Phi, psi and omega in degrees: 000125172268170180289351172281347177269156186283125175258139187235132177220122178268126182246110173226160183267092177253017185271169176230131176080176184298326181299313176296326177296315180296319178296317178302314179293326177288307189285305183281317182295296187281310193283313181278302185269333177081033182225156171267128180247133178224126175299148186257127171054049173073007181284142172295145182279129181220113184227138181218098180233146171245123182257132176235135186238122173245174176303113180077009190202149179210156181208143176233136182218146181149207181242150181217144174285166175301123186207166170244126174245140184227132182259096190265166180303324181292343183251007177284116184224359181198164180253025182293171176243147182240121171263114180260122172252126178268106184279333176206156182086189180228136185219172181217134182242136174235124177199147176053037177072004175259145174235125186231127179271129184248122178256178180306127175091346177274173181219162180209148179264137166228157182252124177296340186272010183217150176306141179208162177223129170241133182239112170276103184289335175236178165294135187236154171243128189228160168226125179244123178260119179265119188237142179282121178305315188293330177282333184269326188309313185295346188241356172244117186301314179220091188297311190295338180291338179274348183294141173062035174242119189292148176246118187302146188296334178279359176299122189290330175291322175300320176294324177298317180298317179297324173298319179295325173306318175302319177293320182294332182280353178258105184299328183286333173291352183233038181290341187259130176307314179293333174290326177292319175301318178298312179300316184294318181286329180293323178301320179292319175305307178305312182296319179299317177296315177305323182270017175086008184257199185270112173261022182281197189295338184303309177300311179302325176286317177302310181296321178299316180295320183296318178295321179291321180294319178300316182296320176303307185295323177296318177298316177306311180295325178294328180252019184299326183285354179280111180302335185256016184295134181227162176300327178300318183297318184287318178298321176297315179296317178288342180061046173225175178277154175298326185290323180293324175295321175296317181296316180294320180293319178299318181294341184257005170086020177216181175236170178296313180304310180296319181295317175300312179303311181296325181289320183291321176295318176296322171306309179298322177296311177306312183293323178296324186263002179264126185289341180293336179257016183299335183271357181276134173290162182300317177297325181288330178293313180299317181297314181294333180281352175113006180263135171253356179239111195286318182297321179295319180298310182301320186293309185283331180290324182285325177295325181289311194247001179063028177198158181280163178303316182296320180297323174295312180303310181302317181298324175297315175300320183289325179295323186284342186279000000 
C-alpha cells in the first residue's frame, strides 16, 4: 500500500477482563492515539471506531462509552490539530486553562502539542479530524486562540465537513489517488474557513503541493536502496514531470541528489549502530544503503558525521561494554 492510498483501521473493544483492558489501553490508547484512556464512573469501556488516513489528513469516527482521555506530557509527539465533532452525547474539553462543554452537533478544536483532557459525560458518537498545523498556520492568524472553544452546530462550514466525512467513509468514492489528495487538501481549506481564516485556493494549492512532495519523498525513501534510482524513475511512477519534482524539492531546500544522498547516509548510520547488522562488513552496509562506490561512501559519510563508518561502529560497541 502506498501513502496515496486510503488506510483503514477498525478499532473495537473485544477484550475480556482487566488484562484485555490494559492491552487495549496500551496499544490503541498510548501507541496509536497517544492518549491515556480511563472508563468513567464504573462504566465498562466500549469503543467502536473506524480510522481513515489520507495523505496529510486522518479521520476517526464511531462511538465511545463514557470515558476520560488524557493527552499527557509523556505522550506528546506531534503538533497536529484535532477537530472533534460530537454527533451525539455531551463532552468536556480542558486545554490551555480553558474548559469547554460540547453538546450534540457541536465541535471543538484541540492541540496535540499540549496537555489536554476530554471527558465524555455520556455515551458519545464522534468524528475526529486530524489536521496539519503547518498547513493551517499560514491561513489562520492565531490557531491556538481557537482551542477549547465550542463551535456551534449550525455553522455551515462545520456541516459541510461532516458531510464530507460521510464520503470519506465510502471507500468506493475515493478510488482515485488524485481524488484522495484533493479531499485531504479541501478538508484543510474548510478547516481554515471554519477557524476564521483564509480557506481559499491558496491553501488548496499549498496543501496539494505538500501532499505531492510527501509522496515524492516517501517513494524515494522506499527505493533508496536501489543503486540505479533516478529522478526519471520517480517522475514516471508519480506521473509528473522531472522539473516539477525539482521545483518541489527546491522549495523544500534540497535537490534530488542531496535528498537521496542524505537518506542513504542516514540509513547506513542506523545500520552501523544497530546490533542486528554487527556481522555486516562496512562495504555490505554501504551497498545495502544504496551506495555502489565504497570510497565515495566513506568520503561522504565522514563529511556528514565527522567520523568514519568503522569509527561510528566501534564507538557504539564501546558504549555498550
